[in-house]
mmCIF file of the N, C-alpha and C atoms, coordinates in Angstrom:
data_MODEL
# 
_entry.id   MODEL 
# 
loop_
_atom_site.group_PDB 
_atom_site.id 
_atom_site.type_symbol 
_atom_site.label_atom_id 
_atom_site.label_alt_id 
_atom_site.label_comp_id 
_atom_site.label_asym_id 
_atom_site.label_entity_id 
_atom_site.label_seq_id 
_atom_site.pdbx_PDB_ins_code 
_atom_site.Cartn_x 
_atom_site.Cartn_y 
_atom_site.Cartn_z 
_atom_site.occupancy 
_atom_site.B_iso_or_equiv 
_atom_site.pdbx_formal_charge 
_atom_site.auth_seq_id 
_atom_site.auth_comp_id 
_atom_site.auth_asym_id 
_atom_site.auth_atom_id 
_atom_site.pdbx_PDB_model_num 
ATOM 1   N N  . MET A 1 1  ? 0.873   -1.163 0.033  1.00 0.00 ? 1  MET A N  1 
ATOM 2   C CA . MET A 1 1  ? 0.012   0.022  0.017  1.00 0.00 ? 1  MET A CA 1 
ATOM 3   C C  . MET A 1 1  ? 0.974   1.184  0.066  1.00 0.00 ? 1  MET A C  1 
ATOM 4   N N  . ASN A 1 2  ? 0.678   2.071  -1.010 1.00 0.00 ? 2  ASN A N  1 
ATOM 5   C CA . ASN A 1 2  ? 1.637   3.339  -1.105 1.00 0.00 ? 2  ASN A CA 1 
ATOM 6   C C  . ASN A 1 2  ? 0.704   4.499  -0.671 1.00 0.00 ? 2  ASN A C  1 
ATOM 7   N N  . GLU A 1 3  ? 1.017   5.060  0.468  1.00 0.00 ? 3  GLU A N  1 
ATOM 8   C CA . GLU A 1 3  ? 0.184   6.315  0.882  1.00 0.00 ? 3  GLU A CA 1 
ATOM 9   C C  . GLU A 1 3  ? 0.953   7.634  0.530  1.00 0.00 ? 3  GLU A C  1 
ATOM 10  N N  . GLU A 1 4  ? 0.135   8.561  -0.052 1.00 0.00 ? 4  GLU A N  1 
ATOM 11  C CA . GLU A 1 4  ? 0.746   9.699  -0.520 1.00 0.00 ? 4  GLU A CA 1 
ATOM 12  C C  . GLU A 1 4  ? 0.582   10.656 0.562  1.00 0.00 ? 4  GLU A C  1 
ATOM 13  N N  . LEU A 1 5  ? 1.652   11.410 1.010  1.00 0.00 ? 5  LEU A N  1 
ATOM 14  C CA . LEU A 1 5  ? 1.618   12.408 2.072  1.00 0.00 ? 5  LEU A CA 1 
ATOM 15  C C  . LEU A 1 5  ? 1.250   13.737 1.511  1.00 0.00 ? 5  LEU A C  1 
ATOM 16  N N  . LYS A 1 6  ? 0.214   14.311 1.989  1.00 0.00 ? 6  LYS A N  1 
ATOM 17  C CA . LYS A 1 6  ? -0.313  15.635 1.583  1.00 0.00 ? 6  LYS A CA 1 
ATOM 18  C C  . LYS A 1 6  ? -0.136  16.601 2.753  1.00 0.00 ? 6  LYS A C  1 
ATOM 19  N N  . THR A 1 7  ? 0.358   17.847 2.360  1.00 0.00 ? 7  THR A N  1 
ATOM 20  C CA . THR A 1 7  ? 0.541   18.831 3.334  1.00 0.00 ? 7  THR A CA 1 
ATOM 21  C C  . THR A 1 7  ? -0.307  20.103 2.967  1.00 0.00 ? 7  THR A C  1 
ATOM 22  N N  . PHE A 1 8  ? -1.107  20.575 3.970  1.00 0.00 ? 8  PHE A N  1 
ATOM 23  C CA . PHE A 1 8  ? -1.903  21.783 3.633  1.00 0.00 ? 8  PHE A CA 1 
ATOM 24  C C  . PHE A 1 8  ? -1.628  22.861 4.652  1.00 0.00 ? 8  PHE A C  1 
ATOM 25  N N  . THR A 1 9  ? -1.875  24.112 4.254  1.00 0.00 ? 9  THR A N  1 
ATOM 26  C CA . THR A 1 9  ? -1.883  25.205 5.148  1.00 0.00 ? 9  THR A CA 1 
ATOM 27  C C  . THR A 1 9  ? -3.243  25.889 5.022  1.00 0.00 ? 9  THR A C  1 
ATOM 28  N N  . ILE A 1 10 ? -3.836  25.972 6.395  1.00 0.00 ? 10 ILE A N  1 
ATOM 29  C CA . ILE A 1 10 ? -5.179  26.576 6.407  1.00 0.00 ? 10 ILE A CA 1 
ATOM 30  C C  . ILE A 1 10 ? -5.157  27.671 7.344  1.00 0.00 ? 10 ILE A C  1 
ATOM 31  N N  . SER A 1 11 ? -5.869  28.754 6.838  1.00 0.00 ? 11 SER A N  1 
ATOM 32  C CA . SER A 1 11 ? -6.041  29.958 7.732  1.00 0.00 ? 11 SER A CA 1 
ATOM 33  C C  . SER A 1 11 ? -7.440  30.089 8.043  1.00 0.00 ? 11 SER A C  1 
ATOM 34  N N  . VAL A 1 12 ? -7.695  30.514 9.260  1.00 0.00 ? 12 VAL A N  1 
ATOM 35  C CA . VAL A 1 12 ? -9.089  30.591 9.844  1.00 0.00 ? 12 VAL A CA 1 
ATOM 36  C C  . VAL A 1 12 ? -9.130  31.874 10.555 1.00 0.00 ? 12 VAL A C  1 
ATOM 37  N N  . TYR A 1 13 ? -9.978  32.776 10.285 1.00 0.00 ? 13 TYR A N  1 
ATOM 38  C CA . TYR A 1 13 ? -10.203 34.070 10.909 1.00 0.00 ? 13 TYR A CA 1 
ATOM 39  C C  . TYR A 1 13 ? -11.525 33.908 11.574 1.00 0.00 ? 13 TYR A C  1 
ATOM 40  N N  . THR A 1 14 ? -11.554 34.230 12.910 1.00 0.00 ? 14 THR A N  1 
ATOM 41  C CA . THR A 1 14 ? -12.757 34.065 13.750 1.00 0.00 ? 14 THR A CA 1 
ATOM 42  C C  . THR A 1 14 ? -12.873 35.012 14.752 1.00 0.00 ? 14 THR A C  1 
ATOM 43  N N  . GLU A 1 15 ? -13.989 35.297 15.379 1.00 0.00 ? 15 GLU A N  1 
ATOM 44  C CA . GLU A 1 15 ? -14.057 35.977 16.648 1.00 0.00 ? 15 GLU A CA 1 
ATOM 45  C C  . GLU A 1 15 ? -13.575 35.341 17.768 1.00 0.00 ? 15 GLU A C  1 
ATOM 46  N N  . ASN A 1 16 ? -13.247 36.026 18.841 1.00 0.00 ? 16 ASN A N  1 
ATOM 47  C CA . ASN A 1 16 ? -12.626 35.395 20.048 1.00 0.00 ? 16 ASN A CA 1 
ATOM 48  C C  . ASN A 1 16 ? -13.827 34.794 20.917 1.00 0.00 ? 16 ASN A C  1 
ATOM 49  N N  . ASN A 1 17 ? -14.133 33.513 20.740 1.00 0.00 ? 17 ASN A N  1 
ATOM 50  C CA . ASN A 1 17 ? -15.155 32.862 21.490 1.00 0.00 ? 17 ASN A CA 1 
ATOM 51  C C  . ASN A 1 17 ? -14.625 31.793 22.291 1.00 0.00 ? 17 ASN A C  1 
ATOM 52  N N  . ILE A 1 18 ? -15.231 31.691 23.467 1.00 0.00 ? 18 ILE A N  1 
ATOM 53  C CA . ILE A 1 18 ? -14.744 30.498 24.339 1.00 0.00 ? 18 ILE A CA 1 
ATOM 54  C C  . ILE A 1 18 ? -15.124 29.210 23.683 1.00 0.00 ? 18 ILE A C  1 
ATOM 55  N N  . GLY A 1 19 ? -14.164 28.316 23.591 1.00 0.00 ? 19 GLY A N  1 
ATOM 56  C CA . GLY A 1 19 ? -14.219 26.894 23.142 1.00 0.00 ? 19 GLY A CA 1 
ATOM 57  C C  . GLY A 1 19 ? -14.159 26.780 21.737 1.00 0.00 ? 19 GLY A C  1 
ATOM 58  N N  . LEU A 1 20 ? -13.995 27.911 20.977 1.00 0.00 ? 20 LEU A N  1 
ATOM 59  C CA . LEU A 1 20 ? -13.918 27.787 19.511 1.00 0.00 ? 20 LEU A CA 1 
ATOM 60  C C  . LEU A 1 20 ? -12.733 26.993 18.965 1.00 0.00 ? 20 LEU A C  1 
ATOM 61  N N  . LEU A 1 21 ? -11.613 27.233 19.531 1.00 0.00 ? 21 LEU A N  1 
ATOM 62  C CA . LEU A 1 21 ? -10.345 26.507 19.055 1.00 0.00 ? 21 LEU A CA 1 
ATOM 63  C C  . LEU A 1 21 ? -10.699 24.987 19.334 1.00 0.00 ? 21 LEU A C  1 
ATOM 64  N N  . ASN A 1 22 ? -11.338 24.548 20.503 1.00 0.00 ? 22 ASN A N  1 
ATOM 65  C CA . ASN A 1 22 ? -11.564 23.323 20.736 1.00 0.00 ? 22 ASN A CA 1 
ATOM 66  C C  . ASN A 1 22 ? -12.533 22.614 19.686 1.00 0.00 ? 22 ASN A C  1 
ATOM 67  N N  . ARG A 1 23 ? -13.512 23.432 19.285 1.00 0.00 ? 23 ARG A N  1 
ATOM 68  C CA . ARG A 1 23 ? -14.365 22.944 18.207 1.00 0.00 ? 23 ARG A CA 1 
ATOM 69  C C  . ARG A 1 23 ? -13.830 22.787 16.826 1.00 0.00 ? 23 ARG A C  1 
ATOM 70  N N  . ILE A 1 24 ? -12.885 23.631 16.474 1.00 0.00 ? 24 ILE A N  1 
ATOM 71  C CA . ILE A 1 24 ? -12.269 23.619 15.233 1.00 0.00 ? 24 ILE A CA 1 
ATOM 72  C C  . ILE A 1 24 ? -11.162 22.367 15.214 1.00 0.00 ? 24 ILE A C  1 
ATOM 73  N N  . SER A 1 25 ? -10.561 22.133 16.304 1.00 0.00 ? 25 SER A N  1 
ATOM 74  C CA . SER A 1 25 ? -9.673  21.027 16.296 1.00 0.00 ? 25 SER A CA 1 
ATOM 75  C C  . SER A 1 25 ? -10.396 19.677 16.413 1.00 0.00 ? 25 SER A C  1 
ATOM 76  N N  . ALA A 1 26 ? -11.738 19.774 16.880 1.00 0.00 ? 26 ALA A N  1 
ATOM 77  C CA . ALA A 1 26 ? -12.383 18.521 16.871 1.00 0.00 ? 26 ALA A CA 1 
ATOM 78  C C  . ALA A 1 26 ? -12.862 18.159 15.564 1.00 0.00 ? 26 ALA A C  1 
ATOM 79  N N  . ILE A 1 27 ? -12.988 19.129 14.604 1.00 0.00 ? 27 ILE A N  1 
ATOM 80  C CA . ILE A 1 27 ? -13.321 18.835 13.230 1.00 0.00 ? 27 ILE A CA 1 
ATOM 81  C C  . ILE A 1 27 ? -12.214 17.938 12.583 1.00 0.00 ? 27 ILE A C  1 
ATOM 82  N N  . PHE A 1 28 ? -11.050 18.378 12.831 1.00 0.00 ? 28 PHE A N  1 
ATOM 83  C CA . PHE A 1 28 ? -9.826  17.683 12.245 1.00 0.00 ? 28 PHE A CA 1 
ATOM 84  C C  . PHE A 1 28 ? -9.686  16.366 12.861 1.00 0.00 ? 28 PHE A C  1 
ATOM 85  N N  . GLN A 1 29 ? -9.978  16.255 14.158 1.00 0.00 ? 29 GLN A N  1 
ATOM 86  C CA . GLN A 1 29 ? -9.865  14.984 14.847 1.00 0.00 ? 29 GLN A CA 1 
ATOM 87  C C  . GLN A 1 29 ? -10.835 13.945 14.295 1.00 0.00 ? 29 GLN A C  1 
ATOM 88  N N  . ARG A 1 30 ? -11.998 14.375 14.110 1.00 0.00 ? 30 ARG A N  1 
ATOM 89  C CA . ARG A 1 30 ? -13.129 13.314 13.563 1.00 0.00 ? 30 ARG A CA 1 
ATOM 90  C C  . ARG A 1 30 ? -12.713 12.883 12.262 1.00 0.00 ? 30 ARG A C  1 
ATOM 91  N N  . ARG A 1 31 ? -11.827 13.562 11.465 1.00 0.00 ? 31 ARG A N  1 
ATOM 92  C CA . ARG A 1 31 ? -11.497 13.114 10.106 1.00 0.00 ? 31 ARG A CA 1 
ATOM 93  C C  . ARG A 1 31 ? -10.145 12.494 10.141 1.00 0.00 ? 31 ARG A C  1 
ATOM 94  N N  . HIS A 1 32 ? -9.468  12.253 11.382 1.00 0.00 ? 32 HIS A N  1 
ATOM 95  C CA . HIS A 1 32 ? -8.194  11.689 11.627 1.00 0.00 ? 32 HIS A CA 1 
ATOM 96  C C  . HIS A 1 32 ? -7.159  12.500 10.858 1.00 0.00 ? 32 HIS A C  1 
ATOM 97  N N  . ILE A 1 33 ? -7.204  13.910 11.001 1.00 0.00 ? 33 ILE A N  1 
ATOM 98  C CA . ILE A 1 33 ? -6.138  14.730 10.351 1.00 0.00 ? 33 ILE A CA 1 
ATOM 99  C C  . ILE A 1 33 ? -5.216  15.296 11.533 1.00 0.00 ? 33 ILE A C  1 
ATOM 100 N N  . ASN A 1 34 ? -3.988  15.064 11.416 1.00 0.00 ? 34 ASN A N  1 
ATOM 101 C CA . ASN A 1 34 ? -3.028  15.502 12.451 1.00 0.00 ? 34 ASN A CA 1 
ATOM 102 C C  . ASN A 1 34 ? -2.752  17.043 12.219 1.00 0.00 ? 34 ASN A C  1 
ATOM 103 N N  . ILE A 1 35 ? -2.741  17.754 13.355 1.00 0.00 ? 35 ILE A N  1 
ATOM 104 C CA . ILE A 1 35 ? -2.391  19.160 13.341 1.00 0.00 ? 35 ILE A CA 1 
ATOM 105 C C  . ILE A 1 35 ? -0.957  19.132 13.822 1.00 0.00 ? 35 ILE A C  1 
ATOM 106 N N  . GLU A 1 36 ? -0.032  19.512 12.916 1.00 0.00 ? 36 GLU A N  1 
ATOM 107 C CA . GLU A 1 36 ? 1.384   19.513 13.344 1.00 0.00 ? 36 GLU A CA 1 
ATOM 108 C C  . GLU A 1 36 ? 1.819   20.886 13.937 1.00 0.00 ? 36 GLU A C  1 
ATOM 109 N N  . SER A 1 37 ? 1.278   21.932 13.589 1.00 0.00 ? 37 SER A N  1 
ATOM 110 C CA . SER A 1 37 ? 1.593   23.259 14.043 1.00 0.00 ? 37 SER A CA 1 
ATOM 111 C C  . SER A 1 37 ? 0.352   24.151 14.196 1.00 0.00 ? 37 SER A C  1 
ATOM 112 N N  . LEU A 1 38 ? 0.318   25.029 15.211 1.00 0.00 ? 38 LEU A N  1 
ATOM 113 C CA . LEU A 1 38 ? -0.719  25.841 15.388 1.00 0.00 ? 38 LEU A CA 1 
ATOM 114 C C  . LEU A 1 38 ? -0.265  27.355 15.923 1.00 0.00 ? 38 LEU A C  1 
ATOM 115 N N  . THR A 1 39 ? -0.648  28.300 15.139 1.00 0.00 ? 39 THR A N  1 
ATOM 116 C CA . THR A 1 39 ? -0.168  29.678 15.511 1.00 0.00 ? 39 THR A CA 1 
ATOM 117 C C  . THR A 1 39 ? -1.403  30.537 15.744 1.00 0.00 ? 39 THR A C  1 
ATOM 118 N N  . THR A 1 40 ? -1.498  31.282 16.879 1.00 0.00 ? 40 THR A N  1 
ATOM 119 C CA . THR A 1 40 ? -2.633  32.109 17.033 1.00 0.00 ? 40 THR A CA 1 
ATOM 120 C C  . THR A 1 40 ? -2.194  33.455 17.282 1.00 0.00 ? 40 THR A C  1 
ATOM 121 N N  . SER A 1 41 ? -2.939  34.458 17.106 1.00 0.00 ? 41 SER A N  1 
ATOM 122 C CA . SER A 1 41 ? -2.673  35.862 17.332 1.00 0.00 ? 41 SER A CA 1 
ATOM 123 C C  . SER A 1 41 ? -3.823  36.760 17.182 1.00 0.00 ? 41 SER A C  1 
ATOM 124 N N  . GLN A 1 42 ? -3.760  37.950 17.808 1.00 0.00 ? 42 GLN A N  1 
ATOM 125 C CA . GLN A 1 42 ? -4.914  38.885 17.809 1.00 0.00 ? 42 GLN A CA 1 
ATOM 126 C C  . GLN A 1 42 ? -4.702  39.656 16.463 1.00 0.00 ? 42 GLN A C  1 
ATOM 127 N N  . SER A 1 43 ? -5.847  40.021 15.819 1.00 0.00 ? 43 SER A N  1 
ATOM 128 C CA . SER A 1 43 ? -5.774  40.715 14.728 1.00 0.00 ? 43 SER A CA 1 
ATOM 129 C C  . SER A 1 43 ? -6.630  42.156 14.813 1.00 0.00 ? 43 SER A C  1 
# 
């Protein structure tokens, strides 16, 4: 079985809401997608 490794960069702009980062990461977890790096900042 030959698995192709794919890399993506995703940008998400949201309001500052409690629990939102948890909800976003849960979307990736349900699809078995690994988050290798996460950067947050105020805009």
